[in-house]
KEVO-778163 format. One record per residue: x, y, z of N, C-alpha, C in turn; residue in one letter. Coordinates in steps of 0.001 Angstrom, whole numbers, plus 524288, in hexadecimal, padded with zeros to 5 digits. Example, Ala and Ser with C-alpha at 12.3 -4.5 7.8 and 13.67 -1.06 7.14 Angstrom:
2
833867E9C681E788300C7EE6C81E78833907F31C81E78a 832327F73681BA8835667FBDC81BE4832648001E81EBEs 
//
This chain:
200
1C183C1EA6E8F951C071C2109E94851C580C22CFE9735m 1C961C1F6EE96FD1CE6DC20BFE995B1D0C4C2578E9692i 1D012C25A2E916A1D247C29ECE8E661CFBCC2F1FE8FDAy 1CAA3C2F05E90A61C7D6C33CEE92031C984C359DE9772i 1CA15C31FBE9B111CBBCC335DEA0611D13DC35B0EA047a 1D4C4C3361E9D311DA27C3560E9CBB1DA1EC3AD9E9A5Bt 1D6F9C3B82E96471D694C4091E93AF1D487C44B7E976Bf 1D068C4368E9A5D1CE2FC4721E9E1A1D21AC486AEA279l 1D52AC4492EA41A1D93AC4582EA8221DD57C494FEA619s 1DEFDC4894EA14B1E2E6C4C1CE9EF21E0C9C51A4E9E82l 1DBECC5215E9CCE1D984C5743E9C591D937C59CEEA1BBv 1D7CAC56D7EA5BA1D75FC58EBEAB021DCBFC5ACBEACF8a 1E0D3C57B4EABEC1E623C592DEAD9A1E7CFC5E2FEAADFi 1E6CFC5EA3EA5D31E84AC6351EA2D11E557C680CEA4E1i 1E044C6787EA5D61DD2DC6BE8EA7E01DF16C6D9CEAD47l 1E061C69C8EB0861E27BC6B10EB5C81E7A2C6DFCEB554c 1EB07C6C50EB1C81F024C6EE1EB1041EF60C7480EAF41s 1EBBDC754AEAB911EABEC7A97EA99E1E894C7E01EADF9i 1E4F0C7BE8EB0FF1E2ABC7EEEEB5451E6BFC8045EB96Cl 1EA21C7C8CEBAB21EE50C7D95EBE821F213C81CCEBC83l 1F385C8187EB7921F70CC8566EB5411F48FC8ACCEB56Ff 1EF8AC8B1AEB3DB1ECAEC900AEB3F31EC58C9232EB97Ck 1EB23C8EE3EBD341EAADC907AEC2A61EFEAC9291EC49Ff 1F426C8FE7EC3431F95DC9187EC4F21FAC0C96DDEC2A5d 1F9ADC97ACEBD9B1FAECC9CABEBB311F784CA105EBD65s 1F281C9FE5EBE881EF1ECA3CEEC0FB1F112CA533EC66Al 1F2D7CA147EC93B1F4F1CA21CECE7F1F9D1CA59AECE46k 1FD5DCA4A1ECA612021BCA7D8EC9D0200B4CAD72EC86Fk 1FCF2CAE26EC4CE1FB4ECB370EC35E1F924CB656EC819e 1F5DECB3A6ECB381F38DCB610ECFD91F7DCCB78CED3C1k 1FBBACB40AED46C2000ACB517ED8002033ACB9C8ED623l 2045ECBA11ED10420753CBE7EECEEE2043DCC389ECF9Fq 1FF22CC350ECEA61FBE4CC7F5ECF4B1FBEDCC9B6ED4FBk 1FB82CC5F9ED8A51FB9ECC752EDE2F200CACC9DFEDFA8e 20533CC7B9EDD8C20A59CC9FEEDEB920A99CCF91EDCA6i 208B0CD066ED7D3208D9CD5A7ED59420540CD95CED887k 200BCCD765EDA4B1FD15CDABEEDD161FEF4CDC0CEE299d 2019ACD868EE52720301CD91FEEAA4208A7CDAD7EEB92n 20C01CDA58EE7AB21188CDB9BEE86A2137ACDEF9EE3E6y 217C2CE1C8EE4E321A3DCE4E3EE0CC21DECCE14FEDDC3v 21D89CE168ED8A02212BCDE67ED5662262DCE199ED507v 22A87CDF62ED6CC22F7ECE22FED705231F3CE282ED19Am 233D7CE719ED02223672CE787ECB0C23BBFCE4C4ECB24p 23D94CE352EC6812429ECE0AEEC60224702CE48CEC72Fk 24AE7CE2D5ECA1124F52CE63CECB61252DDCE6F9EC6A8l 25514CEBA4EC629258B4CECBDEC1DC25E13CEA97EC327k 260D5CE8F1EBF1C26645CE759EBFDD26980CEC31EC0E3e 26DA3CEBA9EC40027101CF018EC52C273F1CF1C9EC040m 27469CF6EBEBF5F27716CF8B9EBAA627CFECF818EBB11p 27F7CCF7C0EB6942852ACF7D0EB634286B4CFCE4EB37Ch 28BC2CFE02EB36B28D6FD02FAEB11A28BC5D0363EAB63y 28C06CFF13EA87528AA3CFF61EA2E5284DDD00AFEA214h 28184D0008EA61C27C15D01B6EA5B127BAED07B0EA5EBn 27F40D0A2BEA8B727F47D0FD8EA950281E3D1278EA4A0v 28614D1015EA2A12891AD1254E9E4A28A1AD0E19E9A32d 28601D0C91E97452869BD0829E93A528A84D092BE8F40p 28B6AD0E17E8DE828F2BD0F4BE89B8294B8D1004E8BC6s 29584D0F7AE90E129AAED100BE936829D1ED1565E9279n 299EED1979E921129BEFD1EBAE90FA29FDBD2081E9518k 29EB2D1F8AE9A0F2A243D2137E9E362A78ED1E82E9DB6t 2A782D1980E9C622AC7CD16B9E9BCB2AF91D18BEE9715l 2ACDDD19FDE92C72AF7BD1C71E8E4E2B1F8D219BE9004y 2AF0BD24A8E93152B10AD29B1E94F32B5CDD2903E9876d 2B5CED24E8E9BAE2BA4DD23DEE9F162BF24D22B9E9BCAv 2BE91D1F6AE97C62C307D1E29E945C2C500D2313E91AAi 2C166D2656E8FBB2C2F6D2B2FE8D272C5D2D2EC4E90FDq 2C3D9D2F1CE95C02C65CD3251E99BE2CBCBD3042E9B1Bs 2CC5ED2B0AE9B492D18AD28C1E9C652D57BD2A59E9840m 2D3B4D2ABDE93592D72BD2C72E8F1B2D873D323CE8F7Bn 2D46AD356CE90752D526D3B1CE90702D835D3CF0E9534i 2D6D2D3AF7E99CF2D915D3CECE9EB42DE0ED3A0BEA059e 2DF7DD3608E9D6D2E430D3305E9EB22E404D311AEA461d 2E041D2DADEA57A2DF9FD2B97EAAC02E497D28E5EAC8Fw 2E591D291AEB1A32EA52D26D5EB3DD2E9C8D20E6EB458k 2EDB7D1E29EB2622EDEAD1877EB2FB2F05AD175DEB850l 2ED28D15C7EBC0F2EF05D14E6EC1662F13FD0F78EC235e 2EF7DD0BC9EBF072F151D0668EBFAF2F131D03B3EBA65h 2F579D00F5EB9322F5B4CFDD3EB4652F874CF8BCEB5B9y 2F648CF47BEB3E22F8B8CEF6BEB4D02F79BCEBE8EB029d 2FBA6CE962EAE4A2FAC5CE555EAA532FCDACE042EAC8Bd 2F999CDC55EAC812FB27CD757EAECA2FA54CD307EAACBs 2FE12CCF94EAAA82FDDDCCB14EA7242FD96CC63CEAA8Eh 2F947CC385EAA222F8C8CBEB8EAD222F729CBA64EA96Cs 2F710CB5C0EAB722F5A1CB146EA84B2F00CCB1F1EA64Bl 2EF87CB278EA13C2EA55CB2C6E9EF02E85CCB834E9DB9g 2EB12CBC5BE9F7B2E941CC18DE9DFB2ED7DCC5B4E9EACd 2EC7FCCA2CE9C282EFB0CCEDDE9CC12EBDECD32AE9E48i 2ECC4CD5A8EA2B72E90DCD98AEA4AA2EBB7CDECDEA568a 2E8BCCE2ECEA4862EA84CE849EA5552E699CEAEDEA8F5y 2E88ACED7AEACF52E528CF004EB0DA2E684CF5CDEB11De 2E282CF929EB1512E342CFED5EB1432DFCED015FEB566f 2E1E1D055FEB7FA2DECAD08C8EBB682E004D0E65EB9D7n 2DBF2D1184EB8D12DC94D16F7EB7372D9AED1A7DEBB01f 2DB40D1F81EBB1D2D821D2370EBDDE2D831D2873EBAB0s 2D3DBD2B59EBAF32D39FD3045EB8172D6E9D345AEBAE8n 2D826D38C1EB85E2DB8CD3CB4EBAD42D96DD3EC1EC00Bp 2D446D3EEAEC0A12D201D40E2EC5872D1CFD3CADEC9BFq 2D32AD37DEEC8682D30ED3361ECC052CD7FD322AECDF4k 2C989D3380ECAD22C41CD3281ECC562C1E4D2DAEEC9A0t 2C469D2BF1EC57D2C2C1D2742EC2AA2C75AD2387EC235l 2C632D1E8AEC29E2CA2FD1A8BEC1E32C80FD1684EBE13k 2CBA2D142FEBB172CA33D0FEAEB78D2CDBAD0B4EEB8C9v 2CB50D06C6EB9752CE3BD01E1EBA1B2CC8CCFE3EEB5C7r 2D062CFC06EB31C2CF1ACF89AEAEB92D368CF498EADDCt 2D206CF063EAB232D5C9CEC5BEA9B52D4A3CEA79EA42Br 2D8D2CE8E1EA18C2D852CE63CE9C792DB28CE10EE9CEEm 2D973CDD4CE99E22DBDFCD820E9A492DBBECD549E9516r 2E02CCD2BCE93F02E071CCEDFE8FC02DFF8CC98CE924By 2DCA7CC641E90372DC80CC0DDE920C2DF74CBD84E8E1Cy 2E2A1CB9FAE900B2E598CB67CE8CA92E2C4CB143E8C88i 2E185CAF74E87C52DEBFCAA77E876F2E29CCA5F0E87F5d 2E0AFCA11AE87BB2E3F8C9C90E88A22E838C9BEFE8485f 2E770C9E2FE7FE92EB66C9DE1E7BCA2EF9DCA1FBE7C52g 2EF2FCA55BE80482F316CA971E811B2F1E5CAE6AE7E15g 2ED61CAEA1E7B892EBEECB32BE78692E921CB72AE7BD5k 2EA8ACBC3BE7B0F2E7E3CC06AE7DF12E290CC169E7B8Cl 2DE94CC1BAE7ED12D95FCC327E7CFF2D8D7CC914E7D1Cn 2D443CCB13E7BBE2D35DCD0B8E7B982D466CD33FE80DEd 2D62ECD816E809A2D6FDCDB37E854A2D1A7CDCE8E875Cl 2D075CDB8DE8C362CB5BCDCB0E8E872CBEECE0ADE92E7k 2C7FACE404E93632C7BBCE79AE97CE2C4F5CE4BBE9C37i 2C791CE459EA0A32C54ACE1B5EA5302C3C7CE5EFEA915i 2BF59CE85CEA82A2BD71CEC6AEABAB2BFE4CF1B3EAA9Fg 2BCABCF5B1EAABA2BE56CFB22EAA462BAE8CFE01EAE2Bf 2BD23CFF96EB2922BA21D01BCEB6F12BB84D077CEB7BFh 2B789D0AD4EB79C2B83ED1066EB8B02B627D115AEBE2Fv 2B997D1362EC18F2B86DD13C4EC7262B831D1980EC8CBi 2B3FCD1AF3ECB942B37ED2026ECDE52B24DD1F81ED3B0t 2B1BAD23EDED65B2B040D23B8EDBE92AAC9D217CEDCA2d 2A772D221FED8AC2A1FCD206EED9382A10CD1AD3ED76Ct 2A4C9D1872ED4C52A404D1311ED3022A769D11B1ECE5Dg 2A62CD0D48ECBF72A94CD0B23EC7AE2A5B6D0991EC33At 2A773D0AB5EBE702A4D6D0866EB9EF2A8B9D04BDEB752i 2A6BAD006BEB5662AA23CFC6BEB3272A86DCFB30EADA4s 2AC4ACFA4CEAA602AB54CF8DEEA4EC2AD4DCF359EA41Ey 2AA18CF022EA1D12ABB0CEAD6EA05D2AB0ACEA4DE9A84e 2AEFBCE846E97FF2AEF0CE7C9E924D2AB01CE3A7E9097e 2A7C1CE50AE8CB72A456CE136E8A462A360CE2CBE8498d 2A01DCDFE4E81E629F44CE0C4E7C4D29CC2CE60EE7B22e 299BDCE822E7EBF296D5CECF2E7DAE29A27CF1E3E7E24s 29ED3CF18EE80702A1E9CF64BE81572A789CF5BFE7F6Cn 2A83ACF35BE7AE02AD7BCF26AE78CE2B06ECF778E77B5k 2ADB0CFBA0E76002B073D0079E74A62B301D02E4E797As 2B06DD029DE7E032B2CBD0499E82D02B779D013BE8455l 2B70BCFC23E83942BB69CF89BE84BE2C030CF9FDE8174s 2BF4ECFB45E7C842C3A8CFCB3E79072C660D0196E7B18v 2C355D0587E7CAE2C5ADD0A5AE7EC62C8E2D0946E83B0l 2C6B4D0630E87342C978D04F4E8C152CE7BD0204E8ADFi 2CE24CFE09E87722D2D7CFAFDE86192D701CFE5DE8392r 2D573D01E3E80002D945D0552E7D6F2DC13D08B2E8177q 2D91FD0AEEE850B2DB6DD0E4BE89042DF46D0B3BE8C6By 2DD9FD06AEE8E312E0EAD0390E91B12E592D0135E8ECAl 2E4C7CFF89E89E62E909CFD06E870E2ED6ED00E0E85D6w 2EC15D05DEE85112F022D09DBE843C2F3A1D0A2AE8912k 2F15AD09D4E8DB12F46CD09EDE92882F7EFD051BE92D2i 2F5D1D0085E91802F8EFCFBB5E918A2FD8DCFC4AE8DD0v 2FC9CCFE6AE891A300CFCFF11E853D304EFD02EAE8725c 3033AD0743E898D306F1D0B1CE8BA830A4CD08B6E8FF9d 307CED05BAE937830ABED0323E97AA30E98CFF34E955Bk 30CDFCFC4FE91733103DCF872E8EEA314F0CFB1BE8C5Fn 3140CCFF81E89A231853D0258E871B31C2FD046AE8B22q 31A22D0653E8F7B31D7DD0855E93A5320E6D03F8E95EFs 31E8CCFF66E96F83218CCFAEEE98FB3258DCF907E9502l 32404CF8FAE900832794CF758E8BE332C55CFAF8E8BB9y 32B5DD0013E8BB832FAED03E5E8B7C33339D0366E903Es 330D5D02B1E94BE333D6D0218E999A3374CCFD41E9964e 33514CF8E2E97A83381BCF412E976A33C56CF45DE933Cq 33B18CF6CAE8EC633EEFCF766E8A993438FCFAA9E8C84f 3425DCFEFFE8F3C3468BD0251E9165349D2CFF55E955Cs 34731CFC33E988E34A07CF912E9C6F34DE9CF55CE99BEh 34C18CF272E95D934F8CCEEC9E9322353DCCF1A1E902Ey 352B4CF639E8E0F356AECF94AE8B5535AF5CFB00E8F24l 35971CFCBAE93D735D67CFE5BE97AC3608BCF9AAE99A0s 35E0ACF51AE9A39360E6CF063E9BC2364D5CEEEEE978Bv 3632FCEF2AE92A4366B1CEDF1E8E3C36B5ECF1A2E8E34k 36A54CF6C1E8EE836E94CFA9EE8EDE37259CF9B9E9360e 37052CF859E97EF373D6CF774E9C6737726CF28EE9B93s 374E2CEE8DE9916377F4CE9D5E97E637C1FCEB19E93D2i 37A88CEDFEE8FC037E45CEF6BE8BA4382EECF274E8DD0d 381FDCF5E1E91A53863BCF8F1E93FB38A27CF57BE96D9k 38852CF138E990038BBACEDC4E9C0B38EF1CEA0EE989Fe 38DD3CE9C4E93B4390CCCE659E902039577CE954E8DE4l 39901CEB18E915539D45CEE98E8FE03A147CEBEEE8C59k 3A2B5CE72DE8D9F3A6A4CE477E8A7A3A4A8CE399E84EEt 39FD5CE1C6E848539D7ECE0E5E7F6139D33CE5FBE7C55l 39BD1CEA2FE7EE439B60CEF3FE7C3A3A0B9CF120E7A5Fr 3A4F9CF02BE7D8B3AA41CF1B4E7BE93ABDBCEEC1E7702r 3AAB9CE9A1E77053AC20CE673E72783A918CE830E6DA4e 3A416CE96EE6E463A0F5CEB48E69D63A325CF066E67C8e 3A4C8CF3E4E6B6D3A6F5CF8F2E69D93AC10CF828E66E6t 3AF92CF4B7E68ED3B493CF3A5E66443B3AFCF14DE60D5l 3B021CED99E60743AF00CEB30E5B653ACDACEF35E578Al 3A9B7CF2CDE59683A7ADCF6F6E56053AC0ECFA81E5425n 3AFBCCFBD6E57B33B420CFF46E563E3B794CFC80E5247i 3B8F2CF78EE53503BC3CCF486E4FAD3B97BCF3DDE4A6Fl 3B481CF2EFE4A8E3B18CCF23BE45AD3B18ECF73EE4283g 3B119CFBB6E450D3B11DD00B7E423A3B685D01F8E4012n 3BAC9D0076E42EB3C024D0197E411A3C190CFE46E3C5Ee 3BF90CF974E3C153C0E0CF604E37BD3BE32CF7B3E32B6q 3BA38CFAD0E32F73B77ACFC7AE2E313BA2CD00C0E2B96r 
//
């Protein structure tokens, strides 16, 4: 008798649970239907676009690099700075008409072992009166990064060669001025050369 009563109680509890669940789901469906019938369901808002959504192949940026090569854009600012942990190069360019400007930086990061890591482009910004487009290096646009790095690295090499030549000339002129002041030594060298030639 106790077993039958327990069994019937369990069946009653299960049936009540099922009925409550069904009632709850029917209530939710009715509520959703009422919301749809009485209110406008708002569409999902779009995310704001970025420049790469407008020009996914970066054609305009390729054209800017090509134009910089063809038109010989003016380098308005160049700076190379060496600080603890990195070497950075900063460039500002303008086109001949002064209607477009490019601001960009490249950087080597030095790891804890003192080894230089890859040269990275830290932003490439093309600026007009109407706004700015920016390029950030990532895996999908490596070919554009190579073009930008080649263009900028040629400038770094030219600046380096110019500084090297300037410093070499400076040290050469210092050496020559010191050599001129060593008059006694030069007289002795000249006499020894004359005596050496006469003895032969």
